[in-house]
C-alpha positions as CSV (number, residue, x, y, z in Angstrom):
1,M,-98.3,-5.1,-102.7
2,A,-96.9,-1.8,-101.6
3,R,-96.8,-0.7,-97.9
4,R,-100.1,0.6,-96.7
5,I,-99.3,4.3,-96.2
6,P,-101.3,6.2,-93.5
7,M,-104.1,8.2,-95.0
8,E,-102.9,11.3,-93.1
9,D,-99.5,11.2,-95.0
10,F,-101.3,11.9,-98.3
11,F,-103.4,14.8,-97.0
12,R,-101.5,16.5,-94.2
13,N,-100.2,19.9,-95.0
14,P,-96.9,20.0,-96.8
15,E,-93.8,20.5,-94.6
16,K,-93.0,23.6,-96.6
17,C,-94.6,25.0,-99.8
18,Y,-95.1,28.2,-101.9
19,V,-91.5,29.2,-101.8
20,M,-90.4,32.6,-103.1
21,V,-87.4,34.9,-103.1
22,S,-88.1,38.6,-102.4
23,P,-87.8,41.1,-105.2
24,R,-84.3,42.3,-104.2
25,G,-83.2,38.8,-103.2
26,H,-82.7,39.6,-99.5
27,Y,-85.3,37.2,-98.2
28,L,-86.6,33.7,-98.7
29,S,-90.2,33.0,-97.9
30,W,-92.4,30.0,-97.7
31,M,-95.5,28.6,-96.0
32,E,-95.5,25.8,-93.4
33,P,-97.9,24.5,-90.8
34,W,-98.3,26.3,-87.4
35,E,-101.3,25.2,-85.3
36,R,-102.2,22.9,-88.2
37,R,-102.6,25.9,-90.5
38,L,-100.3,27.0,-93.3
39,N,-98.6,30.3,-92.2
40,I,-95.9,32.4,-93.8
41,Y,-92.3,32.2,-92.8
42,V,-89.4,34.4,-93.9
43,K,-85.6,33.9,-93.7
44,N,-83.2,36.8,-93.8
45,L,-80.6,35.6,-96.2
46,Q,-77.9,37.8,-94.7
47,S,-78.4,37.0,-91.0
48,G,-80.0,33.6,-91.3
49,E,-82.8,34.7,-89.0
50,V,-86.2,32.9,-89.6
51,V,-89.4,34.6,-88.6
52,R,-93.0,33.4,-88.7
53,V,-94.8,36.5,-89.9
54,T,-98.4,35.3,-89.7
55,S,-100.3,33.5,-87.0
56,V,-103.6,32.4,-88.6
57,S,-105.2,29.4,-86.8
58,E,-108.7,29.1,-88.2
59,R,-107.8,28.6,-91.9
60,D,-104.7,28.4,-94.0
61,V,-103.2,31.5,-95.6
62,Q,-104.7,31.2,-99.1
63,S,-101.9,32.8,-101.1
64,Y,-99.3,35.6,-100.8
65,F,-96.8,37.7,-102.8
66,W,-94.0,40.2,-102.1
67,A,-95.3,43.8,-102.7
68,N,-91.7,45.1,-102.3
69,D,-88.6,43.8,-100.6
70,Q,-89.9,44.5,-97.1
71,R,-93.6,43.8,-97.4
72,I,-95.8,40.8,-98.0
73,I,-99.5,40.8,-99.0
74,Y,-101.5,37.7,-98.2
75,A,-105.1,36.6,-98.9
76,M,-107.7,35.1,-96.5
77,D,-111.4,34.3,-96.7
78,K,-113.7,33.2,-93.9
79,D,-114.7,29.5,-93.7
80,G,-114.5,29.1,-97.4
81,D,-116.9,31.9,-98.4
82,E,-114.4,33.2,-101.0
83,N,-114.9,36.8,-99.8
84,V,-111.1,37.4,-99.9
85,R,-109.4,40.0,-97.9
86,L,-105.9,41.4,-98.5
87,I,-103.6,41.7,-95.5
88,A,-100.1,43.1,-95.3
89,V,-97.2,42.4,-93.0
90,D,-93.4,43.3,-93.0
91,W,-90.8,40.6,-93.5
92,D,-90.2,40.5,-89.7
93,G,-93.9,40.3,-88.7
94,G,-94.3,44.0,-88.0
95,N,-96.8,46.6,-89.3
96,H,-99.6,44.0,-89.7
97,I,-102.6,45.6,-91.4
98,D,-105.9,44.3,-92.7
99,L,-105.9,46.4,-95.9
100,T,-109.5,45.5,-96.8
101,P,-111.4,45.1,-93.5
102,L,-114.8,44.7,-95.2
103,E,-117.7,42.2,-94.8
104,N,-119.2,40.3,-97.7
105,V,-116.7,41.9,-100.2
106,K,-114.4,40.0,-102.5
107,C,-111.0,41.4,-103.4
108,M,-108.6,40.2,-106.2
109,L,-105.1,41.3,-107.2
110,L,-104.9,42.9,-110.6
111,D,-101.3,44.1,-110.8
112,E,-98.4,44.0,-108.3
113,L,-96.9,47.2,-109.9
114,I,-93.3,45.9,-109.7
115,N,-91.9,49.4,-110.4
116,D,-93.9,50.9,-107.5
117,D,-92.9,49.7,-104.0
118,E,-95.7,51.6,-102.4
119,H,-98.8,50.4,-104.2
120,I,-100.7,47.6,-105.9
121,L,-103.8,47.6,-108.0
122,F,-106.7,45.4,-107.0
123,G,-110.3,44.8,-107.9
124,M,-113.2,44.9,-105.3
125,N,-117.0,44.6,-105.5
126,Q,-117.8,46.9,-102.5
127,R,-119.8,49.4,-104.5
128,N,-121.8,46.9,-106.3
129,P,-121.7,43.1,-105.5
130,E,-122.0,42.3,-109.2
131,L,-119.1,44.4,-110.4
132,F,-115.4,44.9,-109.6
133,D,-113.9,48.4,-109.6
134,V,-110.2,49.0,-109.6
135,Y,-108.4,50.6,-106.7
136,R,-104.8,51.7,-106.0
137,L,-103.8,50.5,-102.6
138,N,-101.0,51.7,-100.4
139,V,-99.4,48.6,-99.0
140,N,-97.9,50.3,-96.0
141,T,-100.9,52.3,-94.8
142,G,-104.0,50.7,-96.3
143,E,-105.0,54.0,-97.9
144,M,-106.8,53.4,-101.2
145,E,-108.3,55.3,-104.1
146,M,-110.6,54.2,-106.9
147,V,-108.8,54.5,-110.3
148,A,-111.5,53.0,-112.5
149,E,-115.2,52.6,-111.9
150,N,-116.7,49.6,-113.6
151,W,-119.2,51.0,-116.0
152,G,-121.4,48.0,-116.0
153,D,-120.0,44.8,-117.5
154,I,-116.2,44.8,-117.2
155,T,-114.9,41.4,-116.1
156,D,-111.2,41.9,-116.4
157,W,-108.6,44.8,-116.5
158,L,-105.0,45.0,-117.7
159,C,-102.2,47.4,-117.1
160,D,-99.2,48.2,-119.3
161,H,-95.6,47.8,-118.1
162,D,-95.7,51.2,-116.5
163,G,-98.7,50.2,-114.3
164,K,-101.2,52.3,-116.3
165,L,-104.7,50.8,-116.7
166,R,-105.2,50.7,-120.4
167,L,-107.3,47.6,-121.3
168,A,-110.6,46.2,-120.1
169,I,-112.7,43.2,-121.1
170,S,-116.4,43.3,-120.9
171,S,-119.1,40.6,-121.1
172,D,-122.8,40.9,-121.8
173,G,-123.1,37.2,-121.2
174,V,-122.4,36.0,-124.7
175,N,-120.2,38.6,-126.3
176,N,-116.9,39.9,-124.9
177,G,-115.8,43.4,-125.8
178,V,-112.2,44.7,-125.8
179,F,-111.9,48.3,-124.5
180,Y,-108.7,50.3,-125.0
181,R,-107.2,53.7,-124.2
182,P,-103.8,55.0,-125.4
183,T,-103.2,56.7,-122.0
184,E,-105.1,57.0,-118.7
185,A,-106.0,60.5,-119.8
186,N,-108.0,59.2,-122.8
187,E,-111.5,57.9,-122.8
188,W,-112.1,54.2,-123.2
189,S,-113.1,53.0,-126.7
190,Q,-114.3,49.6,-127.7
191,I,-112.0,48.2,-130.4
192,A,-113.3,44.6,-130.8
193,V,-116.2,42.3,-129.9
194,Y,-115.9,38.5,-129.8
195,N,-118.6,35.9,-129.2
196,F,-117.7,33.9,-126.1
197,R,-117.0,30.9,-128.2
198,E,-114.0,32.8,-129.6
199,S,-111.3,33.0,-127.0
200,F,-109.3,36.2,-126.9
201,A,-107.4,36.4,-123.7
202,P,-105.0,39.4,-123.3
203,L,-101.8,38.3,-121.6
204,F,-99.6,41.5,-121.3
205,F,-98.5,44.5,-123.4
206,T,-95.5,44.3,-125.6
207,F,-92.5,46.0,-123.9
208,D,-93.0,49.2,-125.8
209,N,-96.6,49.3,-124.5
210,R,-97.9,49.8,-128.0
211,A,-99.2,46.3,-128.9
212,L,-100.6,43.3,-127.0
213,Y,-99.7,39.7,-126.5
214,A,-102.8,37.4,-126.3
215,S,-103.9,33.8,-126.4
216,S,-106.5,33.6,-129.2
217,N,-108.5,31.0,-131.1
218,V,-110.1,33.6,-133.3
219,G,-110.1,32.1,-136.8
220,R,-108.6,28.8,-135.6
221,D,-109.6,25.8,-133.5
222,K,-106.6,25.8,-131.1
223,A,-105.7,28.9,-129.2
224,A,-102.3,30.3,-130.2
225,I,-100.1,33.1,-128.8
226,V,-100.3,36.1,-131.0
227,E,-99.1,39.7,-131.1
228,Y,-102.2,42.0,-131.5
229,N,-102.2,45.4,-133.1
230,L,-104.3,47.7,-130.9
231,D,-104.5,50.5,-133.5
232,N,-106.0,48.5,-136.4
233,Q,-107.3,45.5,-134.4
234,T,-105.4,42.8,-136.3
235,E,-102.9,40.1,-135.5
236,N,-99.4,41.3,-136.3
237,K,-98.1,37.8,-136.1
238,V,-98.5,34.4,-134.5
239,I,-95.8,33.9,-131.9
240,F,-96.5,30.2,-131.3
241,A,-99.2,27.6,-132.1
242,H,-99.5,23.9,-131.5
243,P,-101.4,21.6,-133.8
244,E,-102.9,19.5,-131.0
245,V,-103.6,21.7,-128.0
246,D,-104.3,25.3,-126.9
247,V,-101.4,27.5,-125.9
248,N,-102.3,30.0,-123.2
249,T,-99.0,30.8,-121.4
250,L,-96.3,33.2,-122.6
251,I,-93.1,33.6,-120.6
252,R,-91.1,36.8,-120.4
253,S,-88.0,38.3,-118.9
254,T,-89.1,41.6,-117.3
255,K,-85.5,42.7,-116.8
256,R,-84.3,42.0,-120.3
257,K,-87.7,43.0,-121.8
258,V,-88.0,39.9,-124.1
259,I,-90.5,37.1,-124.4
260,T,-88.6,33.9,-123.7
261,G,-91.0,31.0,-124.5
262,V,-94.3,29.3,-124.0
263,Y,-95.7,26.6,-121.8
264,F,-98.5,24.2,-122.8
265,E,-99.9,20.8,-122.0
266,T,-100.2,17.8,-124.2
267,D,-100.3,14.6,-122.1
268,R,-97.7,16.4,-119.9
269,G,-96.6,20.0,-119.4
270,Q,-94.0,21.2,-121.9
271,Y,-91.9,24.3,-122.6
272,Q,-91.0,25.7,-126.0
273,L,-88.2,28.2,-125.4
274,F,-87.0,30.7,-128.0
275,D,-84.6,32.7,-125.8
276,D,-81.0,31.4,-125.5
277,H,-80.5,32.4,-121.9
278,R,-83.9,31.0,-120.7
279,R,-83.2,27.8,-122.7
280,R,-79.8,27.4,-121.0
281,I,-81.5,27.7,-117.6
282,Q,-83.9,25.0,-118.4
283,E,-81.3,22.7,-119.9
284,F,-79.0,23.2,-116.9
285,V,-81.8,22.3,-114.4
286,D,-83.2,19.4,-116.5
287,A,-79.7,17.9,-116.7
288,K,-79.3,18.1,-112.9
289,L,-82.9,16.7,-112.3
290,P,-83.5,14.5,-115.3
291,L,-86.4,12.5,-114.0
292,Y,-88.6,15.4,-113.1
293,Q,-90.7,18.2,-114.5
294,N,-88.9,21.3,-113.6
295,V,-90.7,24.7,-113.5
296,V,-89.5,28.2,-112.7
297,V,-91.9,29.6,-110.1
298,N,-90.2,32.8,-109.0
299,S,-87.1,35.0,-109.4
300,D,-85.7,38.2,-108.0
301,L,-85.9,41.3,-110.1
302,D,-82.3,41.0,-111.2
303,E,-83.1,37.5,-112.5
304,S,-80.0,36.1,-110.9
305,I,-81.8,33.9,-108.4
306,Y,-84.6,31.5,-109.5
307,I,-86.8,29.3,-107.4
308,I,-87.4,25.9,-109.1
309,Y,-90.2,23.5,-108.3
310,S,-89.3,19.9,-109.3
311,S,-91.8,17.1,-109.3
312,N,-93.3,14.1,-111.2
313,D,-96.3,11.8,-110.9
314,R,-94.8,10.0,-107.9
315,T,-93.6,12.8,-105.7
316,Y,-95.1,15.9,-104.2
317,G,-91.9,17.5,-105.2
318,S,-89.1,19.7,-104.0
319,Y,-87.9,23.3,-104.2
320,Y,-84.5,24.3,-105.4
321,W,-82.5,27.6,-105.4
322,L,-80.7,28.3,-108.7
323,D,-78.0,31.0,-108.7
324,V,-77.3,31.7,-112.4
325,R,-74.3,33.9,-111.6
326,A,-72.5,30.8,-110.3
327,W,-74.6,28.2,-112.1
328,K,-75.3,26.4,-108.8
329,L,-78.5,24.5,-108.0
330,N,-79.1,23.8,-104.3
331,K,-82.1,21.9,-102.8
332,L,-84.2,23.9,-100.4
333,F,-87.2,21.8,-99.2
334,D,-89.2,18.7,-99.9
335,L,-92.9,19.2,-99.7
336,A,-93.6,15.8,-98.2
337,P,-90.5,14.0,-97.1
338,W,-92.6,11.3,-95.4
339,L,-93.8,10.0,-98.8
340,H,-91.3,7.9,-100.8
341,E,-91.3,8.0,-104.5
342,E,-90.5,4.3,-105.0
343,E,-93.7,3.3,-103.1
344,L,-96.0,5.4,-105.2
345,A,-97.8,4.7,-108.6
346,E,-97.0,5.9,-112.1
347,M,-99.7,8.0,-113.9
348,K,-99.8,6.7,-117.4
349,S,-101.4,8.5,-120.4
350,I,-104.2,6.7,-122.1
351,Q,-106.7,7.2,-124.9
352,Y,-109.9,5.6,-125.9
353,S,-112.8,6.3,-128.3
354,A,-116.2,7.6,-127.2
355,R,-119.2,5.9,-128.7
356,D,-119.4,8.6,-131.4
357,G,-115.7,8.1,-132.3
358,L,-114.4,11.2,-130.4
359,P,-110.9,10.5,-129.0
360,I,-110.8,10.9,-125.2
361,K,-107.5,11.3,-123.5
362,G,-106.9,10.6,-119.8
363,Y,-104.7,9.0,-117.2
364,L,-104.6,5.6,-115.6
365,S,-102.9,4.8,-112.3
366,L,-102.5,1.2,-111.2
367,P,-101.3,-0.3,-107.9
368,P,-97.6,-1.1,-108.3
369,G,-96.5,-4.8,-108.1
370,V,-100.1,-6.0,-108.8
371,E,-101.3,-7.8,-111.9
372,P,-103.6,-5.4,-113.7
373,N,-106.4,-7.9,-114.0
374,K,-109.9,-7.4,-112.7
375,L,-109.0,-4.8,-110.2
376,P,-111.5,-2.7,-108.2
377,L,-111.7,0.6,-110.1
378,V,-112.4,4.2,-108.9
379,V,-113.5,6.4,-111.8
380,N,-112.6,10.1,-111.0
381,P,-114.1,12.6,-113.4
382,H,-112.7,16.1,-112.9
383,G,-114.5,19.3,-111.8
384,G,-115.1,22.4,-113.9
385,P,-116.3,20.9,-116.2
386,W,-114.4,23.4,-118.4
387,A,-111.0,22.4,-116.9
388,R,-108.8,19.3,-117.4
389,D,-106.9,16.6,-115.6
390,S,-103.1,16.8,-115.9
391,W,-100.2,14.6,-115.4
392,G,-98.4,15.0,-112.1
393,F,-98.6,14.1,-108.4
394,N,-102.2,13.8,-107.2
395,P,-102.6,12.9,-103.5
396,E,-106.1,11.6,-104.0
397,V,-105.0,9.3,-106.8
398,Q,-102.0,8.0,-104.9
399,F,-104.1,7.4,-101.8
400,L,-106.7,5.3,-103.7
401,V,-104.0,3.4,-105.6
402,N,-102.2,2.6,-102.3
403,R,-105.5,1.1,-101.1
404,G,-105.5,-1.3,-104.1
405,Y,-107.7,0.6,-106.5
406,A,-107.1,1.3,-110.1
407,V,-107.9,5.0,-110.8
408,L,-109.2,6.3,-114.2
409,Q,-109.3,10.0,-115.0
410,M,-110.6,11.2,-118.3
411,N,-110.7,14.5,-120.1
412,F,-114.3,14.1,-121.4
413,R,-115.6,16.5,-124.1
414,G,-115.6,20.0,-122.9
415,S,-112.3,19.6,-121.1
416,T,-110.1,22.6,-121.8
417,G,-106.9,22.7,-123.8
418,Y,-108.0,20.6,-126.7
419,G,-109.4,23.3,-128.9
420,R,-112.7,25.1,-129.5
421,Q,-114.4,22.2,-131.3
422,F,-113.8,19.8,-128.5
423,W,-115.0,22.4,-125.9
424,E,-118.2,23.2,-127.8
425,A,-119.0,19.5,-128.1
426,S,-120.0,19.8,-124.4
427,F,-122.6,22.5,-124.8
428,K,-126.0,21.4,-123.4
429,Q,-124.5,18.0,-122.9
430,W,-124.4,17.8,-119.1
431,G,-125.6,14.3,-118.3
432,L,-125.7,13.4,-122.0
433,S,-122.6,12.8,-124.2
434,M,-120.3,14.2,-121.5
435,Q,-121.6,11.5,-119.2
436,D,-121.3,8.9,-122.0
437,D,-117.6,9.8,-122.3
438,I,-117.2,8.7,-118.7
439,T,-119.2,5.6,-119.1
440,D,-117.3,4.7,-122.3
441,G,-114.0,5.0,-120.3
442,V,-115.3,2.6,-117.7
443,Q,-116.3,0.1,-120.4
444,W,-112.9,0.5,-122.0
445,M,-111.4,-0.5,-118.6
446,I,-113.6,-3.5,-118.5
447,D,-112.8,-4.5,-122.1
448,Q,-109.1,-4.2,-121.3
449,G,-109.6,-6.7,-118.5
450,I,-108.2,-4.3,-116.0
451,A,-111.4,-3.5,-114.1
452,D,-113.6,-6.0,-112.3
453,P,-117.1,-5.0,-113.6
454,T,-118.7,-5.9,-110.2
455,R,-116.3,-3.6,-108.2
456,I,-116.5,-0.1,-109.8
457,A,-116.9,3.1,-107.9
458,I,-117.3,6.7,-109.2
459,Y,-116.0,9.7,-107.2
460,G,-115.8,13.4,-108.1
461,G,-116.0,16.9,-106.8
462,S,-118.0,19.9,-108.1
463,Y,-118.9,19.0,-111.7
464,G,-117.2,15.7,-111.0
465,G,-119.7,15.3,-108.1
466,Y,-122.6,16.0,-110.6
467,A,-121.1,13.4,-112.9
468,T,-121.0,11.0,-110.0
469,L,-124.7,11.5,-109.3
470,M,-125.7,11.3,-113.0
471,G,-123.6,8.2,-113.3
472,I,-125.7,6.3,-110.8
473,V,-128.9,7.8,-112.3
474,K,-128.0,7.0,-116.0
475,T,-126.1,3.7,-115.5
476,P,-127.4,2.4,-112.2
477,D,-126.0,-1.1,-112.8
478,L,-122.5,0.1,-113.6
479,Y,-121.4,1.4,-110.2
480,A,-121.2,-0.4,-106.9
481,A,-120.4,2.8,-104.9
482,A,-120.5,6.5,-105.5
483,V,-118.9,9.5,-103.6
484,D,-120.2,13.0,-104.4
485,Y,-118.1,15.9,-103.1
486,V,-119.8,19.3,-103.4
487,G,-121.6,18.3,-106.5
488,V,-124.6,19.8,-108.4
489,A,-127.9,17.9,-107.9
490,N,-130.5,20.3,-109.4
491,L,-129.8,22.4,-112.4
492,F,-132.7,24.7,-111.7
493,T,-131.5,25.7,-108.2
494,F,-127.8,25.6,-109.2
495,M,-128.3,28.2,-111.9
496,D,-130.5,30.3,-109.6
497,S,-127.9,30.5,-106.8
498,F,-124.7,32.0,-108.4
499,P,-122.8,34.6,-106.5
500,A,-123.7,38.2,-107.5
501,Y,-120.4,38.7,-109.3
502,W,-121.2,35.8,-111.7
503,K,-124.1,37.8,-113.2
504,P,-122.1,38.9,-116.3
505,I,-121.6,35.3,-117.4
506,V,-125.1,33.9,-116.7
507,D,-126.3,34.2,-120.3
508,M,-123.1,32.4,-121.4
509,M,-123.9,29.6,-118.9
510,H,-127.4,29.3,-120.4
511,E,-125.9,28.7,-123.8
512,M,-123.3,26.2,-122.4
513,I,-125.6,24.3,-120.0
514,G,-129.1,25.2,-121.1
515,H,-131.8,27.8,-120.2
516,P,-134.0,27.0,-117.2
517,E,-137.2,28.0,-119.0
518,Q,-136.4,27.3,-122.7
519,D,-134.7,24.0,-121.8
520,A,-136.8,23.0,-118.8
521,E,-137.3,19.5,-120.1
522,L,-133.6,19.0,-120.5
523,Y,-133.0,20.3,-117.0
524,K,-135.4,17.8,-115.6
525,A,-133.9,15.0,-117.5
526,V,-130.3,15.7,-116.4
527,S,-130.9,16.9,-112.8
528,P,-130.0,13.9,-110.5
529,V,-132.4,15.0,-107.8
530,M,-135.3,14.7,-110.2
531,N,-134.4,11.2,-111.2
532,V,-133.7,9.6,-107.8
533,E,-136.1,6.7,-108.6
534,R,-133.3,5.2,-110.7
535,I,-130.7,5.3,-108.0
536,K,-129.8,2.0,-106.2
537,T,-126.0,2.5,-105.8
538,P,-124.7,3.2,-102.3
539,L,-123.9,6.9,-102.0
540,F,-121.8,9.1,-99.8
541,I,-122.1,12.9,-100.1
542,A,-119.8,15.5,-98.6
543,Q,-120.5,19.3,-98.6
544,G,-119.1,22.6,-97.2
545,A,-121.8,24.7,-95.5
546,N,-120.3,28.0,-96.9
547,D,-119.9,26.9,-100.5
548,P,-120.7,29.9,-102.7
549,R,-120.5,28.0,-105.9
550,V,-122.5,24.8,-105.2
551,K,-124.5,25.7,-102.2
552,Q,-125.4,23.2,-99.5
553,N,-129.0,23.2,-100.7
554,E,-127.8,21.0,-103.7
555,S,-126.6,18.2,-101.4
556,D,-129.5,18.7,-98.9
557,Q,-132.0,18.2,-101.8
558,M,-130.3,15.0,-102.9
559,V,-130.1,13.5,-99.4
560,E,-133.8,14.4,-98.6
561,A,-135.0,12.9,-101.9
562,L,-133.2,9.7,-101.3
563,R,-134.2,9.3,-97.7
564,Q,-137.9,10.0,-98.6
565,R,-137.6,6.9,-100.8
566,G,-136.1,4.9,-97.9
567,I,-132.6,4.8,-99.4
568,A,-129.8,5.3,-97.0
569,V,-127.2,7.9,-97.9
570,E,-124.1,8.9,-95.9
571,Y,-123.9,12.6,-95.5
572,M,-121.0,14.8,-94.2
573,V,-121.4,18.6,-93.8
574,K,-118.5,20.7,-92.5
575,E,-119.7,24.1,-91.1
576,N,-116.4,25.9,-91.6
577,E,-115.8,24.9,-95.3
578,G,-116.7,26.1,-98.7
579,H,-116.2,24.6,-102.2
580,G,-114.0,21.7,-101.0
581,F,-112.4,21.1,-97.6
582,A,-109.3,23.2,-96.8
583,N,-108.7,22.5,-93.1
584,E,-106.6,19.4,-92.5
585,E,-108.8,17.8,-89.9
586,N,-111.8,18.1,-92.2
587,S,-109.9,16.4,-95.0
588,F,-108.9,13.6,-92.7
589,D,-112.5,13.1,-91.7
590,F,-113.6,13.0,-95.3
591,Y,-110.9,10.6,-96.6
592,N,-111.3,8.3,-93.6
593,A,-115.0,8.1,-94.3
594,M,-114.5,7.6,-98.0
595,E,-111.9,4.8,-97.4
596,A,-114.3,2.9,-95.2
597,F,-117.2,3.5,-97.6
598,L,-115.3,2.2,-100.6
599,K,-113.9,-0.8,-98.7
600,K,-117.4,-1.8,-97.6
601,H,-118.8,-1.7,-101.1
602,I,-116.0,-2.6,-103.6
603,G,-113.5,-4.3,-101.3
């Protein structure tokens, strides 16, 4: 058996993370803990001086970027409420300004405007909580002006390479419109409409600003990268398609004004590069770091300095500095030097058949050095549900495996990346065939002889929390323990409590999940709180009090319904958290409690 690694080592904040080089290459930035919260640090590459430029102590800095070579913009919300503010600071910590000092307003970056050192474009729902208007924001003074008022149903905006706002995507709930204007002086005109089942996702304009690159499954099952003609609304050509999976990411060189390749996921993430220079960069790094997945995360504007993130399934990873002028690769930081790769578990790709014959792909992680025979199993369905599990380092998985559990993750029907048909197979199937896919994975583990049928637990967050609750409703004899983390319990109340800015997609959600009036019987049948009489599995529930997605009422209902029947349920609520726990000490509390709970019930 491997050494028992302290729980805190899996879930403490990284030593350093989110590394970037500034646009002109004068500074290196990263985030590291201060007062137990991730804050931003900057190193002057000429003088060697290191400065901590933020001092947040209630919650981690959420994200950041360089607005120009002197100025950083970072994002913060309050206690997980997802009402994000944008805050600016100089590289040396000076001129610290809350750019959007507004209550109950959500901000989102739209375009960094790399050719404009003074401004960015961002979206904000101050005027109407349901809609995001576009503003030009001065990053030095906080002065802003509205540049586009949302006329009612716009969900996304896109600028050309000159920073001109020229494309908008609308939604009436089930149909997505594409609006276009040749210049900002022109009126908007709708050039296409697609049903939401058809994915047409604009990526960026061609470098002459006349056409568009998009990821599209229109007329095909798997999304491909296409060049789209804005004048006659047709595909000029398919840039890249994959026969097995969707392709959503197109890579470019802004300096050289060329597209350089695509990134996609099969069982692992992969590049397909069609630019000689970009291919040479990848081959050079992969030759130096052959056992890892190596990803370019950032570069300077001159594209002479690249930041590389290198990781695999058994390491949190490391950051490297690549100087392509000298072709030198130097290590910068390890994220978690206290974790040792040789002590951690491999994540292996697996596939099994659902009861209706649908192939289900996933990942299996087993305790190293232990015979895979009748092991205690933790089944870990992902959230979303329209998301997917991926190969790579997962601290939850490694923690559970280190405690002696096998961990099974599956991309049940509806998981993204496998094409439109696989996705649509999940519509109105919450708690039905989607749940059966999970159950069939557990049975596959039992049939393989890997899992002990008397020691199986299910654990998941968000939709995975819902699947946990439905698992112990639908197959009460299958699981010996269950952990629900911010999961949905009642489809009626869940669908009635969306944030205001989700209104444009409510009709789409009705088609995907069901309508609370027209499909009321379905809702009752697949709402765990309405079927608590079937539950006999020990249950632990964790919830953030400020969760805007799955509100605390979901977990409160479940706990109350069980306790009214005299069934004990462990319940943890964190008052300063939202949809998942971000603060280190709250994560420690949760995983400590989960470890004790699982040990008690499945050994």
